[in-house]
C-alpha positions as CSV (number, residue, x, y, z in Angstrom):
1,X,37.0,96.8,85.8
2,X,38.3,93.5,85.2
3,X,40.6,94.4,82.0
4,X,42.1,97.0,84.6
5,X,43.0,94.7,87.6
6,X,44.4,91.9,85.0
7,X,46.2,94.8,83.7
8,X,47.7,95.5,86.8
9,X,48.1,91.7,87.9
10,X,50.7,91.5,85.1
11,X,52.2,95.0,85.6
12,X,52.7,93.8,89.3
13,X,54.1,89.9,88.1
14,X,56.7,91.1,85.7
15,X,57.9,94.0,88.5
16,X,58.3,91.2,91.1
17,X,60.2,88.8,88.9
18,X,62.3,91.6,87.4
19,X,63.0,92.4,91.2
20,X,63.8,89.4,92.0
21,X,66.2,88.8,88.9
22,X,67.9,92.1,89.9
23,X,68.2,90.9,94.0
24,X,69.9,87.5,92.6
25,X,72.3,89.1,90.8
26,X,73.1,91.4,93.2
27,X,73.5,88.7,96.0
28,X,75.9,86.8,93.7
29,X,78.1,89.8,93.0
30,X,78.4,90.6,96.9
31,X,78.9,87.2,97.6
32,X,81.5,87.0,94.8
33,X,83.2,90.2,95.7
34,X,83.4,90.0,99.6
35,X,83.0,86.1,100.7
36,X,84.7,84.1,97.6
37,X,87.4,86.7,96.3
38,X,88.6,87.1,100.2
39,X,88.9,83.1,101.0
40,X,90.6,82.9,97.5
41,X,93.2,85.5,98.5
42,X,93.6,84.2,102.4
43,X,94.7,80.3,100.7
44,X,97.2,82.1,98.4
45,X,98.2,84.0,101.4
46,X,98.6,81.0,103.6
47,X,100.2,78.9,100.7
48,X,102.9,81.7,100.1
49,X,103.4,82.1,103.6
50,X,104.5,78.4,104.1
51,X,106.9,78.8,100.8
52,X,108.6,81.8,103.1
53,X,112.6,81.4,103.7
54,X,113.1,80.1,107.8
55,X,116.3,81.7,108.2
56,X,116.8,85.0,109.2
57,X,118.4,87.6,107.2
58,X,122.1,88.6,108.4
59,X,121.4,92.4,108.1
60,X,125.3,93.1,108.1
61,X,126.4,91.7,105.7
62,X,123.3,92.7,103.3
63,X,124.5,95.7,104.4
64,X,128.1,95.3,103.0
65,X,126.6,93.6,99.6
66,X,124.3,96.6,98.8
67,X,127.4,99.0,99.9
68,X,129.0,97.2,97.6
69,X,126.6,97.4,94.6
70,X,126.3,100.9,95.2
71,X,129.8,101.7,94.4
72,X,130.3,99.4,91.0
73,X,127.0,101.3,90.0
74,X,129.0,104.5,90.4
75,X,132.9,103.9,90.0
76,X,135.3,107.1,90.3
77,X,136.0,109.1,87.5
78,X,139.3,108.0,85.7
79,X,142.3,110.4,85.5
80,X,143.3,109.8,81.4
81,X,146.7,112.4,81.6
82,X,148.0,110.0,84.4
83,X,147.3,106.7,82.9
84,X,150.2,105.5,80.1
85,X,149.7,105.1,77.0
86,X,150.9,101.7,76.1
87,X,151.1,102.1,72.2
88,X,153.9,104.9,72.7
89,X,157.1,103.4,71.4
90,X,155.7,100.8,69.3
91,X,157.2,100.7,65.7
92,X,154.3,100.4,63.1
93,X,154.8,97.2,60.9
94,X,157.2,96.9,58.0
95,X,155.4,97.8,54.9
96,X,155.1,95.2,52.4
97,X,156.5,95.3,48.9
98,X,154.6,95.0,46.3
99,X,155.9,93.8,42.5
100,X,154.5,94.7,39.5
101,X,154.2,92.5,36.7
């Protein structure tokens, strides 16, 4: 009978230690994810809000600039037949004389 009780106590002790370690790990992970990271992200957001521009944005000017940028990205098509060729009527350079020895 003494052997069985001793074995039971060893198993009980090992199980208790194992569950205690798992509980500490679970609590640590929980606190890290939901408390520490939340506080860190809150401080980051607070610091970013301090760096935010205070001046209001002029929406009319912003819309004009957007329209100009879109116009530059989509230029009108070129009608090539109507463009004058600047090289028409230009004489070719004179041929150089070569002397034979």
